[in-house]
KEKE-3310 file (N, C-alpha, C; in steps of 0.2 Angstrom, whole numbers, plus 5000, padded with zeros to 4 digits):
npx = (5395:5403:5415:5429:5434:5446:5443:5448:5450:5453:5442:5433:5425:5410:5406:5398:5401:5396:5391:5392:5398:5393:5398:5388:5385:5377:5369:5363:5349:5347:5347:5349:5354:5365:5357:5345:5346:5345:5334:5338:5351:5347:5339:5348:5361:5366:5369:5375:5388:5385:5388:5387:5385:5389:5386:5397:5395:5383:5374:5386:5397:5411:5407:5409:5421:5418:5403:5399:5405:5396:5391:5385:5396:5407:5403:5403:5417:5420:5414:5423:5435:5431:5430:5443:5449:5444:5449:5442:5438:5427:5409:5392:5378:5366:5356:5348:5337:5346:5358:5356:5358:5371:5376:5373:5382:5394:5393:5395:5408:5417:5415:5420:5422:5410:5397:5384:5368:5354:5341:5333:5318:5322:5327:5334:5326:5320:5306:5299:5290:5294:5306:5303:5296:5306:5313:5306:5309:5322:5337:5330:5325:5318:5301:5295:5295:5300:5306:5295:5284:5286:5285:5271:5265:5269:5262:5251:5257:5264:5254:5243:5252:5259:5253:5245:5257:5266:5266:5278:5287:5286:5291:5304:5308:5308:5318:5329:5329:5331:5339:5337:5339:5343:5329:5324:5323:5336:5344:5351:5361:5372:5366:5369:5368:5357:5361:5370:5362:5352:5354:5354:5341:5333:5318:5314:5324:5331:5332:5346:5352:5351:5350:5361:5369:5361:5360:5373:5374:5372:5374:5377:5370:5354:5342:5326:5316:5301:5291:5273:5266:5275:5283:5294:5300:5293:5279:5280:5294:5299:5294:5301:5314:5312:5309:5321:5330:5325:5328:5329:5326:5311:5300:5285:5280:5266:5256:5266:5276:5289:5302:5301:5303:5311:5308:5297:5287:5289:5301:5310:5309:5313:5327:5332:5331:5340:5352:5353:5355:5368:5376)
npy = (4785:4800:4801:4807:4810:4815:4827:4829:4842:4847:4847:4842:4827:4820:4805:4789:4773:4758:4741:4725:4715:4714:4729:4743:4758:4773:4786:4802:4813:4829:4840:4834:4822:4810:4805:4801:4788:4781:4771:4761:4757:4753:4741:4733:4732:4721:4712:4719:4731:4746:4761:4778:4793:4811:4823:4835:4851:4848:4842:4836:4838:4848:4865:4871:4882:4887:4887:4882:4870:4861:4849:4835:4828:4832:4827:4814:4812:4814:4803:4793:4797:4795:4781:4777:4782:4773:4761:4753:4743:4740:4744:4743:4754:4763:4775:4790:4800:4814:4807:4795:4799:4802:4789:4784:4792:4787:4774:4777:4782:4776:4762:4750:4751:4748:4737:4736:4745:4753:4764:4777:4783:4790:4794:4793:4803:4818:4824:4839:4846:4842:4847:4861:4862:4859:4871:4880:4880:4877:4882:4892:4900:4889:4887:4885:4887:4878:4861:4853:4861:4860:4846:4844:4851:4846:4834:4840:4849:4840:4833:4829:4819:4811:4800:4792:4791:4788:4798:4798:4796:4808:4817:4812:4815:4829:4832:4827:4836:4849:4860:4865:4879:4893:4897:4895:4887:4880:4878:4862:4862:4870:4885:4891:4881:4883:4892:4884:4874:4880:4884:4871:4867:4875:4874:4879:4877:4864:4848:4838:4823:4809:4796:4788:4787:4779:4768:4764:4756:4743:4726:4727:4723:4729:4740:4748:4760:4767:4781:4780:4792:4800:4816:4817:4806:4799:4788:4784:4786:4777:4765:4764:4762:4750:4742:4743:4737:4723:4714:4721:4724:4730:4741:4749:4761:4763:4778:4787:4800:4810:4809:4791:4785:4774:4765:4758:4744:4739:4744:4739:4725:4725:4730:4720:4709:4714:4714:4700:4696:4700:4693)
npz = (4940:4934:4921:4911:4895:4883:4869:4852:4851:4863:4873:4887:4887:4894:4901:4906:4913:4915:4920:4912:4898:4881:4873:4874:4867:4872:4864:4865:4862:4852:4862:4873:4886:4894:4905:4900:4897:4908:4910:4902:4907:4920:4916:4908:4912:4917:4907:4897:4893:4898:4891:4893:4885:4885:4873:4866:4874:4880:4894:4906:4899:4892:4886:4869:4863:4850:4844:4832:4831:4836:4828:4817:4811:4819:4831:4829:4827:4840:4847:4842:4848:4861:4861:4858:4869:4879:4874:4866:4852:4845:4846:4849:4845:4853:4848:4851:4841:4837:4841:4834:4821:4822:4824:4811:4803:4808:4803:4790:4789:4798:4799:4803:4817:4822:4829:4827:4827:4836:4831:4838:4835:4823:4807:4790:4783:4789:4796:4792:4800:4813:4814:4814:4826:4835:4834:4841:4854:4856:4864:4871:4887:4900:4902:4914:4932:4942:4945:4949:4946:4932:4930:4933:4922:4910:4905:4899:4890:4881:4876:4861:4858:4867:4878:4893:4902:4916:4931:4938:4928:4920:4930:4931:4918:4917:4926:4919:4909:4914:4925:4942:4950:4961:4962:4949:4933:4923:4907:4902:4893:4881:4876:4864:4855:4847:4837:4830:4824:4817:4803:4797:4800:4793:4785:4773:4764:4753:4759:4765:4757:4766:4764:4759:4771:4779:4772:4773:4785:4781:4783:4796:4813:4816:4823:4824:4833:4834:4839:4839:4837:4831:4826:4819:4813:4800:4795:4782:4780:4789:4784:4772:4777:4782:4771:4764:4773:4777:4787:4799:4816:4823:4831:4835:4845:4855:4860:4861:4856:4848:4858:4861:4879:4881:4892:4889:4886:4872:4868:4877:4874:4860:4862:4870:4861:4851:4858:4861:4848:4846:4854)
capx = (5400:5405:5422:5430:5438:5448:5442:5454:5452:5454:5437:5432:5418:5408:5403:5397:5403:5394:5389:5397:5395:5394:5398:5382:5386:5371:5370:5357:5346:5350:5348:5348:5361:5366:5352:5339:5347:5344:5330:5342:5356:5343:5337:5352:5368:5368:5370:5379:5392:5382:5392:5382:5390:5386:5390:5400:5390:5377:5375:5392:5403:5413:5405:5414:5422:5415:5397:5398:5407:5391:5389:5386:5403:5412:5401:5405:5424:5421:5413:5429:5439:5429:5431:5450:5451:5442:5452:5437:5439:5420:5403:5385:5376:5359:5356:5341:5337:5353:5362:5355:5361:5379:5377:5373:5388:5399:5393:5398:5415:5421:5410:5424:5421:5403:5394:5377:5365:5347:5340:5327:5314:5326:5329:5337:5322:5318:5300:5300:5286:5298:5312:5300:5294:5312:5316:5301:5311:5329:5341:5326:5324:5313:5295:5293:5300:5303:5305:5289:5279:5287:5282:5264:5263:5272:5257:5247:5261:5265:5248:5241:5257:5261:5247:5246:5263:5266:5268:5285:5291:5286:5296:5311:5309:5309:5325:5334:5329:5333:5343:5334:5344:5341:5322:5321:5326:5341:5345:5357:5365:5374:5360:5372:5367:5353:5365:5373:5358:5347:5354:5352:5334:5329:5314:5313:5329:5331:5335:5352:5350:5355:5349:5368:5371:5357:5363:5380:5373:5371:5378:5377:5364:5350:5335:5322:5311:5297:5285:5268:5264:5281:5283:5301:5301:5286:5277:5283:5301:5300:5292:5306:5319:5311:5310:5328:5333:5320:5331:5329:5321:5306:5295:5282:5278:5259:5255:5272:5278:5296:5305:5300:5307:5315:5306:5291:5288:5291:5308:5314:5309:5318:5334:5334:5332:5346:5358:5353:5358:5375:5380)
capy = (4790:4803:4801:4812:4808:4821:4827:4831:4849:4848:4847:4836:4824:4817:4798:4785:4767:4753:4735:4720:4711:4718:4737:4747:4766:4776:4793:4806:4818:4835:4844:4829:4820:4803:4803:4798:4781:4777:4765:4756:4755:4749:4735:4729:4732:4714:4709:4723:4736:4752:4767:4783:4799:4818:4826:4842:4857:4845:4838:4837:4839:4855:4869:4872:4889:4889:4883:4878:4863:4856:4846:4828:4825:4833:4823:4807:4811:4814:4796:4789:4799:4791:4774:4776:4783:4767:4755:4749:4742:4740:4745:4744:4760:4765:4782:4793:4806:4816:4801:4790:4802:4801:4782:4783:4795:4783:4769:4779:4785:4772:4756:4745:4752:4747:4730:4737:4751:4754:4770:4778:4788:4794:4790:4798:4809:4821:4827:4847:4848:4840:4853:4867:4862:4860:4878:4884:4879:4876:4888:4897:4898:4885:4891:4884:4890:4873:4855:4851:4864:4857:4839:4844:4854:4842:4830:4844:4851:4835:4830:4822:4814:4807:4798:4786:4792:4789:4804:4797:4797:4815:4820:4810:4818:4836:4832:4826:4841:4855:4860:4870:4883:4900:4898:4895:4882:4882:4873:4858:4862:4877:4889:4893:4876:4885:4895:4879:4870:4884:4884:4865:4866:4879:4870:4882:4875:4857:4844:4834:4816:4805:4789:4784:4786:4774:4762:4762:4751:4737:4721:4727:4722:4735:4740:4754:4761:4773:4783:4780:4799:4804:4821:4818:4800:4798:4782:4783:4785:4770:4760:4763:4759:4743:4739:4742:4732:4718:4710:4726:4724:4736:4742:4755:4762:4767:4783:4790:4804:4810:4802:4786:4786:4768:4761:4755:4736:4737:4746:4734:4719:4726:4730:4713:4705:4716:4711:4693:4695:4702:4688)
capz = (4941:4928:4920:4906:4889:4879:4862:4848:4851:4870:4877:4891:4885:4900:4900:4912:4910:4920:4917:4909:4892:4874:4874:4870:4868:4871:4862:4866:4857:4851:4868:4879:4890:4896:4909:4896:4896:4915:4910:4899:4912:4925:4914:4904:4914:4919:4901:4892:4896:4896:4891:4891:4883:4884:4867:4868:4875:4883:4901:4910:4894:4891:4880:4864:4861:4844:4844:4825:4831:4837:4821:4817:4809:4824:4836:4827:4829:4848:4849:4841:4853:4867:4860:4858:4876:4882:4871:4863:4845:4842:4850:4847:4847:4854:4846:4851:4837:4835:4842:4828:4815:4823:4822:4804:4801:4809:4798:4783:4790:4803:4800:4807:4824:4824:4829:4825:4830:4836:4830:4842:4832:4819:4801:4785:4781:4795:4795:4793:4806:4819:4815:4816:4833:4839:4834:4845:4861:4857:4866:4875:4894:4902:4904:4921:4938:4946:4942:4951:4941:4925:4929:4932:4916:4904:4902:4894:4885:4876:4873:4862:4856:4873:4883:4898:4904:4923:4934:4939:4921:4919:4935:4928:4911:4919:4930:4914:4904:4916:4932:4946:4954:4962:4961:4942:4929:4918:4902:4903:4887:4878:4872:4857:4850:4842:4832:4826:4820:4813:4796:4794:4802:4789:4781:4767:4760:4752:4764:4762:4756:4771:4763:4759:4778:4782:4768:4776:4790:4778:4786:4804:4816:4816:4825:4824:4837:4832:4842:4834:4835:4830:4821:4816:4809:4797:4794:4776:4780:4793:4780:4767:4780:4783:4764:4763:4778:4780:4793:4804:4821:4823:4837:4835:4852:4855:4865:4861:4850:4848:4857:4867:4884:4882:4897:4887:4884:4865:4868:4881:4870:4854:4864:4872:4855:4848:4862:4859:4841:4846:4858)
cpx = (5403:5412:5422:5435:5440:5446:5448:5455:5452:5448:5436:5425:5416:5405:5403:5398:5401:5391:5394:5394:5397:5394:5392:5383:5380:5372:5364:5355:5349:5352:5348:5355:5360:5360:5346:5340:5347:5340:5334:5348:5353:5341:5342:5359:5371:5370:5374:5383:5389:5386:5388:5387:5386:5390:5392:5394:5384:5379:5382:5398:5405:5409:5410:5415:5418:5409:5395:5401:5402:5388:5389:5393:5408:5410:5403:5413:5425:5419:5419:5434:5438:5431:5439:5452:5449:5445:5447:5437:5432:5415:5397:5383:5368:5359:5349:5342:5344:5358:5362:5358:5369:5380:5378:5380:5394:5399:5396:5405:5419:5417:5414:5424:5414:5401:5387:5374:5357:5346:5333:5324:5318:5327:5333:5333:5319:5312:5300:5296:5290:5303:5309:5298:5300:5314:5311:5304:5319:5333:5337:5326:5318:5307:5292:5298:5303:5302:5298:5283:5280:5283:5274:5261:5264:5267:5253:5251:5263:5260:5246:5246:5259:5255:5249:5254:5263:5269:5276:5290:5291:5291:5303:5313:5311:5316:5330:5335:5332:5336:5339:5339:5342:5334:5320:5325:5331:5342:5351:5361:5367:5368:5362:5371:5362:5356:5368:5368:5353:5348:5352:5344:5330:5325:5312:5318:5329:5335:5341:5349:5354:5354:5356:5370:5368:5360:5369:5380:5372:5376:5379:5370:5361:5343:5332:5316:5307:5291:5279:5265:5270:5280:5289:5302:5294:5285:5280:5291:5303:5299:5298:5312:5318:5311:5317:5332:5327:5322:5331:5324:5317:5301:5292:5278:5271:5260:5261:5273:5286:5299:5302:5305:5312:5313:5300:5292:5291:5298:5312:5314:5314:5325:5336:5335:5338:5352:5359:5357:5366:5379:5381)
cpy = (4793:4803:4806:4809:4815:4821:4829:4838:4851:4849:4841:4833:4819:4810:4794:4778:4761:4746:4731:4716:4715:4725:4740:4754:4769:4784:4797:4810:4824:4839:4840:4827:4813:4801:4800:4791:4777:4771:4759:4753:4751:4742:4730:4729:4725:4710:4713:4729:4743:4758:4773:4790:4806:4821:4833:4847:4854:4842:4841:4838:4847:4858:4871:4880:4892:4884:4879:4871:4858:4854:4839:4825:4826:4828:4816:4806:4811:4807:4792:4791:4795:4784:4772:4777:4776:4761:4751:4749:4743:4741:4745:4751:4760:4773:4785:4800:4808:4810:4796:4793:4801:4794:4781:4786:4790:4777:4770:4780:4780:4765:4751:4745:4750:4739:4731:4744:4750:4762:4772:4784:4793:4790:4795:4803:4812:4825:4835:4849:4847:4846:4859:4868:4863:4867:4882:4884:4879:4882:4893:4895:4894:4890:4890:4886:4884:4866:4852:4854:4861:4850:4839:4847:4850:4838:4834:4847:4846:4831:4833:4817:4809:4806:4792:4786:4793:4795:4804:4798:4804:4819:4818:4814:4826:4836:4831:4832:4848:4855:4866:4873:4890:4902:4898:4889:4884:4876:4869:4857:4869:4880:4890:4887:4878:4888:4890:4875:4874:4884:4877:4864:4871:4875:4873:4880:4867:4853:4839:4827:4812:4798:4785:4783:4780:4767:4759:4757:4744:4732:4721:4726:4729:4735:4747:4755:4768:4775:4783:4787:4803:4810:4822:4812:4798:4790:4780:4781:4778:4764:4759:4760:4752:4739:4738:4737:4728:4714:4715:4725:4730:4736:4749:4756:4766:4772:4787:4794:4804:4813:4797:4786:4780:4764:4757:4748:4735:4739:4741:4727:4720:4726:4723:4709:4707:4714:4704:4692:4696:4697:4682)
cpz = (4935:4927:4913:4901:4885:4872:4859:4849:4859:4875:4881:4890:4891:4897:4906:4909:4916:4916:4914:4903:4886:4876:4870:4872:4867:4870:4862:4861:4857:4857:4874:4881:4892:4901:4906:4896:4903:4914:4907:4903:4917:4922:4911:4907:4916:4913:4896:4896:4893:4896:4888:4890:4883:4878:4870:4868:4878:4890:4904:4905:4894:4885:4876:4864:4855:4843:4837:4825:4834:4831:4822:4816:4815:4830:4835:4828:4837:4850:4848:4846:4860:4867:4861:4866:4880:4880:4868:4855:4842:4847:4846:4849:4848:4853:4846:4846:4835:4835:4837:4822:4816:4821:4815:4801:4802:4805:4792:4783:4794:4804:4804:4814:4827:4824:4827:4828:4831:4836:4834:4839:4828:4813:4796:4782:4788:4793:4797:4799:4813:4820:4817:4823:4837:4840:4838:4852:4862:4859:4870:4882:4895:4904:4911:4926:4942:4943:4943:4947:4934:4925:4929:4926:4910:4901:4897:4888:4879:4873:4866:4860:4861:4877:4887:4900:4912:4925:4935:4933:4919:4923:4933:4922:4913:4922:4925:4910:4907:4923:4936:4951:4955:4960:4954:4939:4924:4913:4904:4897:4885:4874:4865:4852:4845:4836:4827:4822:4816:4806:4793:4795:4798:4784:4774:4762:4759:4757:4761:4761:4760:4770:4762:4766:4781:4778:4770:4781:4787:4781:4793:4807:4817:4819:4825:4829:4834:4836:4837:4832:4834:4825:4818:4811:4806:4796:4787:4776:4784:4788:4774:4770:4781:4776:4763:4767:4781:4786:4799:4809:4821:4828:4836:4842:4853:4861:4866:4855:4850:4855:4863:4872:4885:4888:4895:4885:4877:4865:4871:4877:4864:4857:4867:4866:4851:4852:4861:4853:4841:4850:4855)
residu = (MET:ILE:SER:TYR:ALA:PRO:SER:SER:ASP:GLY:LEU:ASN:LEU:ALA:TYR:ASP:ASP:GLN:GLY:GLN:GLY:VAL:PRO:LEU:LEU:CYS:LEU:PRO:GLY:LEU:THR:ARG:ASN:MET:GLU:ASP:PHE:GLU:PRO:VAL:LEU:ASP:ARG:PHE:SER:ASP:ARG:ALA:ARG:ILE:ILE:ARG:MET:ASP:PHE:ARG:GLY:ARG:GLY:ALA:SER:ASP:TYR:ALA:PRO:ASP:PRO:MET:SER:TYR:SER:VAL:PRO:GLN:GLU:ALA:GLN:ASP:VAL:LEU:ALA:LEU:LEU:ASP:HIS:LEU:GLY:LEU:GLU:LYS:VAL:ALA:ILE:LEU:GLY:THR:SER:ARG:GLY:GLY:LEU:VAL:ALA:MET:MET:LEU:ALA:ALA:THR:ALA:LYS:ALA:ARG:LEU:LEU:GLY:ALA:VAL:LEU:ASN:ASP:VAL:GLY:PRO:VAL:ILE:ASP:PRO:SER:GLY:LEU:ASP:GLN:ILE:MET:THR:TYR:ILE:GLY:ARG:PRO:PRO:ALA:TYR:ARG:SER:LEU:ALA:GLU:ALA:ALA:THR:ALA:LEU:PRO:ALA:ALA:TYR:ALA:PRO:ASP:PHE:GLN:ASN:VAL:PRO:ASP:ALA:THR:TRP:ALA:ASP:PHE:ALA:ARG:ARG:LEU:TRP:ARG:GLU:GLU:ASP:GLY:ARG:LEU:HIS:LEU:ARG:TYR:ASP:ALA:ARG:LEU:ARG:GLU:ALA:VAL:ALA:PRO:ALA:PHE:ASP:THR:SER:GLN:PRO:ALA:PRO:ASP:LEU:TRP:PRO:LEU:PHE:ASP:ALA:LEU:GLU:GLY:LEU:SER:LEU:GLY:LEU:ILE:ARG:GLY:ALA:ASN:SER:ASN:LEU:LEU:SER:VAL:GLU:THR:ALA:GLY:GLU:MET:ARG:ARG:ARG:ARG:PRO:ASP:MET:LEU:TYR:ALA:GLU:ILE:PRO:ASP:ARG:GLY:HIS:VAL:PRO:PHE:LEU:ASP:GLU:PRO:GLY:CYS:ILE:THR:LEU:LEU:SER:ASP:PHE:LEU:ASP:GLY:LEU:SER)
# end
């Protein structure tokens, strides 16, 4: 059941809170929403309090009047607003892509609120090829007319990075991505998100140094999931992350690009080990 917490600037931030145990806050990718974490809720709600959040402008959360507030620093502040709303002093974070960047930002700015983090296919260096691909679709109308058509077409669209994905998983993926209404599909996020990220995604400009954000996770429980075919998190970046944090749990998921669905055996094992380490 979706509930709402107020942001500092008056938006309603959607979240879902189920399960019991150590609080695990699930933060989705750039254009994604809390439904991506359904596999985590199904598998771990008997041993963790699974809190799933929609960032501003995504899913069931309010769209911002100013799209430039769709930024990692603001989204980190929104996370803190949710924690205050729930009366939670500390949480662990499972952050997919953008959600992982927010987790690192919180480690640098509000470390006392964190128990640890699992980063799903993201690190402090973002591969330019991944950014270029995101800009081909972000804010654009869906290419498919129905969820059924999309589910049928997605395996070819995501090949060769994604292989051996069950049909049911593609159907769930389409449902989480788009909303079907009036004979066509609609985005489940504010299309103006494109305006907000375009300057940061300009690969002709020098990328910011995000390693200090990753290093801020020092002393916290940490895990990293990487799709073996990821175009966003390179082998080299993952290797450097592991060198800096040799205690970090790590899983490389075969037949997956950016991002793993979190229902894969390697993801489940890593998350189970991560939660064991927090208990």
